[in-house]
C-alpha positions in Angstrom: 43.9 44.4 57.6 43.4 47.7 55.9 43.6 46.0 52.5 41.1 43.4 53.5 38.7 46.1 54.8 39.0 47.9 51.5 38.2 44.8 49.5 35.2 44.1 51.6 34.0 47.7 51.1 34.4 47.3 47.3 32.5 44.0 47.3 29.7 45.5 49.3 29.6 48.6 47.0 29.4 46.5 43.8 27.5 43.5 45.3 24.3 44.2 43.3 26.3 44.5 40.0 28.2 41.3 40.7 25.0 39.4 41.4 23.5 40.7 38.2 26.6 39.8 36.2 26.7 36.3 37.7 23.0 35.8 36.9 23.5 36.9 33.3 26.5 34.5 33.0 24.5 31.6 34.4 21.6 32.3 32.0 24.0 32.4 29.0 25.5 29.1 30.2 22.1 27.5 30.5 21.1 28.7 27.0 24.3 27.3 25.5 23.8 24.0 27.2 20.2 23.8 26.0 21.3 24.7 22.5 23.8 21.9 22.6 21.2 19.4 23.8 19.4 17.6 21.1 15.7 18.2 20.8 14.3 14.7 20.3 10.6 15.6 20.4 10.2 14.9 16.7 11.0 11.2 17.0 8.3 8.6 17.3 7.8 7.4 20.9 5.4 5.2 22.7 4.5 1.8 24.1 4.5 -1.5 22.4 2.2 -4.1 23.8 3.0 -7.8 23.1 1.3 -10.9 24.3 3.6 -11.0 27.3 5.2 -7.6 27.9 5.0 -3.9 27.5 7.9 -1.9 26.2 8.3 1.9 26.2 10.7 4.1 24.4 11.7 5.6 21.0 10.2 3.6 18.1 11.5 3.0 14.6 8.8 1.6 12.3 10.4 -1.0 10.1 13.6 0.2 8.4 12.2 3.6 7.5 9.8 5.6 9.6 11.3 7.4 12.6 9.6 10.8 12.9 6.1 12.0 13.7 5.9 13.6 10.3 6.6 10.2 8.6 3.7 8.5 6.7 1.9 5.4 7.8 0.8 3.7 4.5 -1.9 1.1 4.2 -5.2 0.5 2.4 -8.7 1.2 3.7 -10.8 -1.8 4.4 -13.7 0.6 5.1 -14.1 2.2 1.7 -15.4 5.7 0.9 -16.4 5.2 -2.7 -19.2 7.2 -4.4 -18.5 6.1 -8.0 -22.1 6.5 -9.0 -21.7 10.3 -8.4 -19.2 10.7 -11.2 -22.2 11.3 -13.4 -24.1 14.6 -13.0 -27.0 14.4 -10.6 -30.1 14.0 -12.7 -32.7 13.5 -10.0 -32.5 9.7 -10.2 -30.0 9.3 -7.4 -31.6 8.5 -4.1 -29.6 9.5 -1.0 -32.0 8.0 1.5 -29.9 4.9 1.7 -26.9 6.8 3.1 -26.2 8.0 6.6 -24.5 11.3 6.0 -23.3 11.6 9.6 -19.7 12.7 9.2 -18.1 9.6 10.5 -20.2 7.4 8.2 -17.6 8.1 5.5 -15.6 5.4 7.1 -18.3 2.8 6.6 -18.0 0.3 3.8 -19.7 1.8 0.8 -17.8 -0.3 -1.8 -15.5 -3.2 -2.4 -12.4 -1.5 -3.9 -9.7 -0.6 -1.4 -8.2 2.9 -1.5 -4.8 3.9 0.0 -4.9 5.4 3.5 -1.9 7.6 4.4 -1.6 9.5 7.6 1.3 11.0 9.6 2.3 9.1 12.7 1.8 12.3 14.7 -2.0 12.1 14.0 -2.3 8.5 15.3 -3.3 7.7 18.9 -2.8 3.9 18.6 -2.7 1.0 16.2 -4.3 -2.3 17.2 -3.2 -5.5 15.4 -6.2 -7.6 14.3 -4.0 -10.2 12.6 -4.3 -11.4 9.0 -2.6 -8.2 7.7 -5.4 -6.0 9.2 -5.5 -3.4 12.0 -7.5 -0.7 13.6 -5.9 2.8 13.4 -7.2 5.0 16.2 -6.8 8.7 15.3 -6.4 11.5 17.9 -10.0 12.5 17.5 -11.1 9.0 18.5 -12.1 7.9 15.0 -11.3 4.3 14.2 -10.3 3.2 10.7 -10.0 -0.4 9.7 -7.1 -0.9 7.4 -5.2 -3.6 5.5 -1.5 -4.1 5.0 -1.9 -5.9 1.7 0.5 -4.4 -0.8 2.3 -2.3 1.8 5.0 -3.0 4.3 3.8 -0.8 7.2 1.7 -3.5 8.8 4.2 -6.3 8.8 7.5 -4.6 9.8 9.8 -5.4 12.7 9.2 -2.7 15.2 12.4 -1.5 16.8 11.9 0.1 20.2 14.6 1.5 22.4 13.1 0.5 25.8 13.9 3.1 28.5 15.1 0.3 30.8 16.4 -2.7 28.9 17.6 -1.2 25.7 16.8 -2.0 22.0 14.3 -4.6 21.1 13.3 -5.8 17.6 9.8 -7.2 17.7 7.9 -8.9 14.9 4.5 -7.5 14.0 2.8 -10.9 14.6 3.9 -10.7 18.3 2.4 -7.2 18.8 -1.1 -6.6 20.1 -1.1 -2.8 20.1 1.2 0.2 19.7 0.2 3.3 21.7 1.8 6.6 20.9 2.8 9.3 23.4 4.8 12.5 23.6 8.6 12.1 23.2 10.9 13.4 25.9 12.7 16.6 24.9 16.2 15.2 25.3 15.8 11.5 24.9 19.0 9.5 25.8 20.0 7.2 24.4 18.4 7.4 21.0 18.8 5.9 17.5 20.7 8.9 16.2 20.2 12.4 15.0 18.0 13.4 12.2 19.5 14.0 8.7 18.9 17.6 7.8 20.2 19.8 5.1 19.7 21.2 1.6 19.3 19.2 -1.7 20.1 20.9 -5.0 17.8 19.8 -7.8 17.9 20.4 -11.6 15.7 23.3 -12.7 14.1 23.6 -9.3 16.8 25.1 -7.1 17.3 24.1 -3.5 15.0 22.3 -1.1 15.9 22.4 2.6 14.5 20.1 5.3 14.7 16.6 6.8 16.4 14.2 4.4 15.4 10.6 3.7 18.1 9.0 1.6 17.1 6.2 -0.9 13.7 6.2 0.8 15.4 4.5 3.8 18.3 6.1 5.6 17.4 9.1 7.7 19.4 9.1 10.9 23.0 9.8 11.6 23.7 6.2 12.6 22.4 4.9 9.3 25.1 4.0 6.7 25.9 4.9 3.1 27.2 1.9 1.2 29.4 1.8 -1.9 32.6 0.6 -3.4 35.9 2.5 -3.6 39.0 1.5 -5.6 40.4 0.3 -2.3 37.4 -1.8 -1.3 33.9 -1.7 0.1 32.9 1.2 2.3 30.1 1.8 4.7 30.0 5.3 6.0 27.8 6.7 8.8 25.7 9.6 7.6 26.6 11.6 10.7 30.2 11.9 9.2 29.0 12.9 5.8 29.1 16.6 4.7 27.9 16.2 1.1 27.0 13.7 -1.6 27.2 14.7 -5.3 26.0 12.7 -8.2 28.9 12.1 -10.6 28.9 9.8 -13.6 28.0 6.2 -12.5 28.4 7.0 -8.8 28.8 9.8 -6.3 31.4 12.0 -4.7 31.2 11.8 -1.0 32.9 14.4 1.2 33.2 13.9 5.0 33.1 16.7 7.6 36.8 16.0 8.1 37.5 17.1 4.6 38.3 13.6 3.2 36.5 12.7 0.0 35.7 9.4 -1.8 34.2 8.4 -5.1 31.7 5.6 -4.5 30.0 3.2 -7.0 28.4 -0.2 -7.0 25.4 0.5 -4.7 21.9 1.9 -5.1 22.9 4.4 -2.4 25.2 6.2 -4.8 23.9 5.5 -8.3 20.9 5.5 -10.6 19.5 2.5 -8.6 18.7 5.0 -5.8 14.9 5.0 -5.2 14.9 8.8 -4.5 15.8 11.4 -2.0 12.8 12.6 0.1 12.9 16.1 1.7 10.4 16.8 4.4 9.7 20.6 4.5 7.7 21.9 7.5 4.6 23.8 6.3 4.7 22.0 3.0 5.0 18.2 3.1 7.3 15.6 1.6 9.0 16.1 -1.8 10.3 12.9 -3.5 13.3 13.7 -5.8 14.2 11.0 -8.4 17.9 10.4 -8.9 17.9 11.8 -12.4 16.8 15.2 -11.0 19.3 15.1 -8.1 22.5 17.2 -8.2 23.9 17.4 -4.6 23.0 17.1 -0.9 24.7 19.2 1.8 24.1 17.9 5.4 24.3 20.0 8.6 27.1 18.7 10.8 25.1 18.3 14.0 21.5 19.4 13.7 19.9 19.7 17.1 16.4 19.3 15.6 14.1 16.5 14.9 10.8 18.0 13.8 7.5 19.1 15.5 6.5 17.3 18.7 3.6 14.9 19.1 1.5 17.6 20.8 1.7 19.8 17.7 -0.5 17.3 15.8 -4.0 18.4 16.8 -7.0 16.1 16.8 -8.0 15.7 13.1 -10.9 17.8 11.8 -13.0 17.4 8.7 -12.3 19.4 5.6 -14.5 22.4 5.2 -14.6 25.4 3.0 -16.1 26.8 -0.2 -16.2 25.4 -3.7 -16.6 27.9 -6.5 -17.9 26.8 -10.0 -17.5 28.3 -13.5 -21.2 29.2 -13.5 -20.7 31.6 -10.5 -22.1 29.2 -7.9 -20.5 28.7 -4.5 -21.1 25.8 -2.1 -20.0 26.1 1.5 -19.8 23.3 4.0 -18.0 20.1 4.9 -16.0 18.8 1.9 -15.2 15.3 0.6 -12.4 15.9 -1.9 -12.1 13.6 -4.9 -14.9 11.6 -3.3 -12.3 10.2 -1.0 -10.4 12.7 1.2 -12.5 14.1 4.0 -10.0 14.9 6.8 -7.4 17.6 7.0 -4.7 15.0 7.9 -5.1 13.3 4.5 -2.9 14.1 1.5 -3.0 15.8 -1.8 -0.6 14.3 -4.3 0.9 15.8 -7.5 4.1 16.4 -9.5 6.1 19.4 -10.3 7.9 18.1 -13.4 9.8 15.1 -11.9 9.4 16.0 -8.2 6.5 14.3 -6.4 4.7 16.2 -3.7 2.6 14.8 -0.9 1.0 17.7 1.0 -1.4 17.4 4.0 -4.6 19.2 3.4 -4.1 21.0 6.6 -1.3 22.9 4.9 -3.4 23.9 1.9 -5.4 27.2 1.7 -6.6 27.1 -1.9 -6.8 24.8 -5.0 -7.3 26.3 -8.4 -7.6 24.0 -11.5 -5.6 25.5 -14.4 -6.3 23.0 -17.2 -7.1 19.3 -17.6 -3.7 18.2 -16.2 -2.6 20.8 -13.6 -3.8 22.9 -10.6 -2.3 25.7 -8.6 -1.9 24.9 -4.9 -1.6 27.8 -2.5 -0.3 26.8 0.9 -1.1 28.5 4.2 2.5 29.7 4.4 1.9 31.7 1.1 3.9 29.4 -1.2 2.3 28.5 -4.5 2.9 25.4 -6.5 1.7 24.2 -9.9 1.1 20.4 -9.6 -0.1 17.8 -12.1 0.0 14.2 -13.1 -2.2 13.0 -10.3 -5.9 12.5 -9.8 -6.0 15.0 -7.0 -5.0 17.9 -9.3 -6.2 16.8 -12.8 -9.4 15.8 -14.6 -9.0 12.3 -13.2 -10.4 13.8 -10.0 -13.8 12.2 -9.3 -15.3 15.5 -8.0 -16.3 17.0 -4.7 -19.1 16.5 -2.2 -20.2 19.5 -0.2 -22.4 19.0 2.9 -24.1 22.3 3.3 -25.6 23.4 6.6 -29.3 22.9 6.7 -29.5 20.5 3.8 -29.9 16.8 4.2 -28.3 15.8 0.9 -24.8 16.7 -0.1 -24.1 18.7 -3.3 -21.9 16.9 -5.9 -19.7 19.1 -8.0 -17.9 17.5 -11.0 -14.3 18.5 -11.3 -14.8 20.1 -14.7 -17.1 22.6 -13.1 -14.7 23.6 -10.2 -13.1 27.0 -10.6 -11.6 27.1 -7.1 -11.6 25.4 -3.7 -10.9 27.5 -0.6 -10.5 25.7 2.7 -11.4 27.3 6.0 
């Protein structure tokens, strides 16, 4: 009994310390479990309305798009074309025919369709109008009529992992509407983990981010196809540690240490359409096979990208345009007579690498010559991009809607010395 009494006294004496220790241990355990749990908030999620049913769950758009930062590519039926403004304003242009209310830029001012690209995270809903056309409803309530002609994003099969019945593959012509909504933090089951890692590129060093292989495969469940000397192989990306371009094929190393030389497929040779790396704070970088050296994948990345809630309601572009004759024009901006929202994209090339950067990530654009401009991002990174109308003398110029003035000011690209966005 004396021994038991002594133990009780010791427990009473150190009760507070024991409670604190247990609490710390529990907190550490919870943290470890959360770290092991996959954050799935970066995956596309929502409801698919058909003529007869409603399905809810994770969405894969066609064979490619799976994340909120992926691009929805179509053409604009409602054009924004001010071609007559390519000439300097000479007093002959009448602006009284135009409604310069901000949303009027979506109205049909011309007959030529322009490309419309937006991240899925910026879309509230897509309504199917049939005949390869749809209404895209943005998070700010704006509605954009678009056409799928020439693109595959309006006629895909939508795969949805319904929360109750499992995977469904639904043809676009059966769908009335797709409504997007926040993705659960630890969605189970799901289509697989994101491919994430570092891609080594000739003369440009390393690029780290979410990887899209051959413009297609981007989840751990997707497969890399090729031929070995022993026969055909189809390897799940979740098992792959690295892929290295070698001769007419690729050396593939698995996480287990096994390695194979694969040929005979556009997954592993010069037929590859390119490796896209999505870098947060920058955008998407498309790497052609001839510039590709090697990709190293993380074994089990517990990340999937920014959640749906991080994509705020789109705002119009605004800032100040400086000219070579020391003028400055401040107000709402229509860039290249086409891009007017911060969710739209600037495109350009750094040698062979193709960049597509949301305007919301851009702080400053400085033309350097007829072919190139310096792009300063909000994260401080600077890029020299060329070979695209957004960054060269092919740019159609800039409209600035200044406060207190009824008519916008047109600035020809050759006069622009710098554009600084708010």
